N, C-alpha and C positions, 0 to 999 in steps of 0.2 A: 504494500500500500504506500509506504513512504517512498519507494523507488518510483512509483507512478507519479506521485506528487512532485518529486524532484525533476523528473523528466518533463512533465508538463510545464513546470516553472522555467526550466531551461529553454524549452521550445517557445514559450511566450516571450521571454527575454530576448531570444535571438530574433524573433519576429519584430519586436519593437525596435531593436537596434538596426535591423535591415531597413525598416520604414524611415527611421531617423536619418540614416545614411542617404537614402534616396532623396529625401526632402532637402538635405544639406547640399547635395550636388545638383539641385535644380528641378528634379521631378521629370515629368513626361514632356518632351518637346512639343508633341501634338497639342496637349492641353494648354501649354504656354502660348503657342501660336494662336489657338482658337480664342483664348481669353484676350490677348493683345488685339487680335483682329476685331473682335466684338466691341472692345473699348473704342477702337478707332472708328468703326462704323457708327457707333452711338454718338461719339464726341464730334466727329467731323462731318456727319451726314453724307456718307459716301453713296455714290450710285452703285447699282448692282455690279457693273463692270469693274468699278474701282474696288469694291469689296472683294471680288474674286481675286483680283491681282494682289491686293494687300494680304489676303489670306495665303496665297502662294508664296509671297515674299517672306511673310512671318514664319511660315512653316520651314522654308528652306534655311533661313537664318537661325531658327531655334534648333534645327538639327545640327547645323555647323557649330553653334554655341555649345551644344551637348558634347560634340566631339572635342572641343577645346577643354571643357571641364573634365571629360574622361581621360584625356591624354596629358593633362597637366598634373605633375606630382603635387601631393598635398603640401600646402604651405608656400608654394611658389606664386604668391599673389601678383607680383610684378609681371611675371611672364603671362599669367592668365589675363590680367588687366590689359596688357598691350594687345594680345590677340583678340580679346573681346572688343576693345575700342576700334581695332581695324575692321572687324566684322560689322560693327555698328555704323561706321562711316560708309561702308559699302551699301548697307541696308538703307541708310539715309539717302544716298544718291539714287537708289531705285525708287524710293518713295517720292522723291522730288520729280521724277518723270511721270508719275501717274496722278499726283494730287495737284489741285489748283494752288495758286500762290497763297490764297487765303487759308485753304485747308492745311497746307504745309506749315504756314506760320503758326496756326493754332496747334498743330501737332508738335512743333518744336517747343512751344510754351508748355504743353502737357508733359512732354518728354523731359524737359529741364526740371519741371516741378517734381516729377517722379524720381529723377536721378538725385535731386537734392534730398529727397526723403529716403534715399537708399533703395528705391525700388526700380524695377525696369532694367537693371544691369545684370540680371541673371545671377544674383547672389554674390557678385564680386564686390567686396567692400569699396566704398568710394575712396579716392586718393586723399591722403592726409596732407595738409599744408604743414611743411616742416617747422615753420616758425610759430605755429599755434599748437603743436603737440603738447599734451600734458597741461594745458592751461584751463581745463574744464570747459565751462560754457562761455567764458569770456571770448569775445571776438567772433563768435559764430552768428550768422544771420538768423533771425527769427527766435532767438533765445534771450530776449530782453528780460532783465530782472524785474519781477513784479514785487512791489512792496507788500509786506504782510498786512492782513486786515487789522483795523484798529482794535484795541482791547475792549472787552465788553464794559458797560458802565458799572460803577461800583454798586455792590448790593446795599439795600437799605439797612440801617443799623438794626440790630436785634432789639426786640421789645417795642417795635412800632415807631419809635423816634419822636412821638408827640409829647412835648413837655409843657 
């Protein structure tokens, strides 16, 4: 009985570890491409023809990005970042050929916002500005210090306070 319990526990732990590993390395490229394409269709109001081309481009580059992740040794962030940025520039050039100027400008704003939030780069950590390392929240955009709320008013004196 104990042996079954131990074996089940090990099986569950291995399953959780495998799922965590898959999520850390970016997940399924088809799902990523579909999610990105749907976001672009919704945000940019794409025509049917544009939507098809965007989906093809996103799928192709999601698969290329998956190859980069799979072939880059753990911890070599600079190498992965450089390869990812090169792929991203190629993808942007393709988008520019199928989107209108207005759609492309809106997409660039969305893409910039997402990259500032750490999304949309396929899990690659954003580059760190060397002169701001280790300084906490100081100097980062959008992290203005908010003063604490004022203290509550003092409680009335015990015993009613009417003399």
